[in-house]
N, C-alpha and C positions, 0 to 999 in steps of 0.2 A: 256609752249607752246615754240615752235622753234621760235626763232628770225628770220624769213626768210626773213625780209624784213630789215635787220641792214644794215645801209650804204645808206638806201634810203633816198630821200626828197621828199614829198607828200604835195602837195597843195588842200586844201579841198574848194571850195566857198561854200557860204551858211551854215557855218558850226559854227554860233555864237550864236546859239538859244539852251536852254537846252530841252532835250527830243527830238530833231530834228535828221533826218537821218544822217546830218553832222556831229552832235557830236558823235553819234555812230561810224560812217565810221573813224573819228579821232580817237575816243579810241583804235578800233581794229587796225587799221595802226600801231598807239603807242605800243600799246601790241606785235604787229610783227616786233617792233624795228626801224621802219622809225622815222625820225625828221618830225615834223607837222609845217604846216602853215596853221594858221585858220585864215577863211575871210569872210568877212560879211559887210553889208552896215555900221553899226555902230550907225548911226542915221538916222532918215527919210530924205528923198530926194525929196518927192512929194506926191500928192495924193494916188499915187498907191502903195507908200512904207511907210506905217503908221509903228509907233513904235509896234505895237500889232503884226505885222505880219514879223517883220525882225528881226537879231540879233543884239543888241545894244553893245556898248563898253564893258560897264562893263559886261554883260552877257557873252561876246566872254573872256574876261581876264580871267574871273572866271573857264571857260571851259578850260583855257590853265594851271591855276593853278593846278587843278583837274589832267591834264595830267604830269605836271612836277613832280606831286606827285608819278606818276606811273614809275618816270623816265627817261621821255620823253624829247626831246629837242625840244621846240616850241615856235613860235614868232607868232604874229597877225599883219595882216595887212587888213585895210578896203578896199573895194571896191565895185565899182558899175559895173556890168559885163555888162551893157547897154555900158559902154564905152572902148572902144580898148584900149584907152591910158591908164586908169586906171586896164583894164587886163593886159597889158603888163608891169604894174609898179609892179603888183603882181608876175609876173613871176620874172620880174628882183630883186624882195625883197627875193624870194627863192633863187636863185642863189647868190646874193651876201652874204645874211646874213647866209648861210646853206652850200654854196659852190657847188651847183647844182640843178637839177631839173629831178626827175626820175618819179614821179607818179603825174596826175593831175587830179581830181574828179570836174566835173560839176555838183554842187548840187544845187545850188542856182536857185530859182524856185518862180514862183506864181502861187499858187494853190487854192487862195481866191477870186478871180474875177468868180463868177458863175452867170449866169443869164438866163433867157429862150433866147432864138435866137432872139425874135424881141425886146427884151431890151437892148440888147449888143450894146453898142457905140462904135465909131471908138477909141477912146482912151481907153475903155476897151480891144480891140483886140489888138492894139498896145503896152501895157502895158505888156500883156502875151507873144506874140509873141518875144519882144524885150529882156525878161528876159531870157525867156526858150529855146528859139530857138537861135536868136541871139549871145545871152550870149555864149552859149555852142559853137557856132562859133568862137567867139573872143577867148574862152578860149583853145580849139583846136589849133588855130591858134598861141597866145601866147605862150603855152606850145612847140608846133612842133618846133618855130624858135629855142628855146633852146635847145631840144632833138636834132634835128639834128644838131647843132653848136657842141653839147659835142661829139656825134658821140658813144655815149653808148646805145642808145635805149631808150624805155621808154613805160609807160603806161598811156593811155589816157581815160577814164570811164566817161560816162554822166550817171546821175540818171534820167531814163526816167519814164516808168510808165506803168502800164497795159494798159493806155490810148493809149498807143505806137501802141497797137495792135486791140483795140476794140474801139467803139463809147461811148460815156456817154451823157446824156442829160444835159444843162444848161452848158456844157464844151467845147464850139466850139472852142474857141481858144486855150485853155488848151489842148484839143483832138489834134487840128492842129500841136500844137507846139512838143508835144511827137511824131507824127507821122512823124513829119519832121527829127526829131533825127534819126531814123532808117537810111533813106536816108542818112544823114549828115555822121554817123560815115562809110556807107558801100562806099563813096566816099571818105573819108578821109583816110582811111585804106586802099584804091589801091595806093594812093600818099606815104603815111609813111611807107608802110611794109618794102620796100628799105632800110630804115632807122631803123629798128627791132624796130619801134614804132606801138604799136598796140593800136587800138581806138574799143571802144565797150561801148554798153549800158547795164545797169541794169534795169528790168522793173519788179518793185514790184507792187503788188495789194494793196488795201488799208492799210494803217498803221497809227494808231491813235498815232500820235505826236502831237504836240500845233495845229498844221495846221489840221491834221487828225479829230481832236477834233471839231473844227469848221465846217468842212464838215459833219462830224456825225449829229450834230445839224441842219446843212441846209437841207441835203437830207432828214432826218427823217420828216422834215413838208414838203420837196416837194413830197415825197413818200406816205405821208399819216399815215405814222407808228403813232402809238399810243404813243409811246414814243422813246428816243433814245437806249433804251436798246432793245427794239422790234426790231426796225432797225439792229443792231448789231447782234441780234441773227438770224436774216432772213439772212443777210451777211455770217455769219459763216456755215449756213446751206448749201450755194450754193459752198461753198469751200470744195474739197476733202479731205482736211489736218483737217478740221473743226475750223478753226480760222482765223482771219486777220493775217496779215504779223505784224511782229515786227522789231523795227528798225536794231535789230541785224542780223536779217536774211539780210536785204540788206546789212549790213557791212561785214557779212562773204563771200557773193559774190562777195563784191568790193574787198576783200583780197585776194581770190583765183584768180581774174584776175590780180592784182598785181603779183603775184608770177611767179615764172619759172614754175611750173607746166603747166600754161596757156600761156607760151610764143607763142604758135602755134594757138591762139585762136583770131581772128581779125574779125571786120566788124561784129558782133553777136550783137544780142538784147536778152540777157537772162533773160527768165521770173524766178520771184523770186514769186511765187502767191499760193504755197499750192495747185496748180493743177488748180485754177480757170481759170487762161489763158494758154489752151493748144497748141497754135499756136504763 
C-alpha cells in the first residue's frame, strides 16, 4: 500500500481500547505511513469513566507495541478530553515528541450511558456532552492552534455517528452531542479554511466494538428481541449492504479524508453506513 501519509503526525483520542474504532484508525494511518500518538484516559477518573469503558494504560501500550511491530513510530499520552489543559498538553506532546501535528482525530466518546428520557439525570447528560461535544471542541481548538502556527495546513476529523443525522431512543444526550458535531465542523471549517486546515465528521452506523457489544445487549432487551443474534439480524436487514459496519470501514474513511485526494473536502459529515443513513 502507498505510504500516502508518510511524514505526517496523527493524534487519535480514545485509541487505547482493543477492537475499538480508535485502534482501527491508528492501525490504518500507521499503515499509511503516519507517526501515531495514541491517547486515552489510562485509568478511571470518575463514575462516568469506569475501567470497563475506557482504554487503560497497559492496553494502550500493548496497541502501541503492535503498531511498532508494523514499523510505525508511536507514542502514548494519557488525556481527559474534558480538560482543555490536558488536550493542549496532548497536542504539545505530539509537536515536541514527533516534530509537528498534521492530523487530529476526535474519537473519544461516551456511548454507554443509555436510559429512558425520564430516567436521565443531570450528571448523565453532562458526562456525555462534556466528552462527545465539548471534548471535540477542545480537540479542534488545540489542534488548530498548532496547525495554524505551523503554516502547513492539517486535517481534523471527528468520529460522529449515524446519530448525528437521526434520532434514537434512550440516547438523548448521545444524539444531541453528535448532532452538535455537525454544526461544530461547519463553523470551524469556515474559520480554518484560510489556513488549509480541513474539518470533517465521519458518521458510521452501528459497529460492534467493545462498546458496540454492550449496545447490542442493551438494545436487544429494550426492543424485546428474543436474542442478541435476532436483534443483529434485524439490523442487517435494514442496511442496504446487508451488514453492520466494521471498524475498518470507519478507518478507511478517515484515511481518505487525511489524504491529498480530500484536500478540497471540508465542513462535511460523511456517512459510512452501508446505505442505512442516506442524508
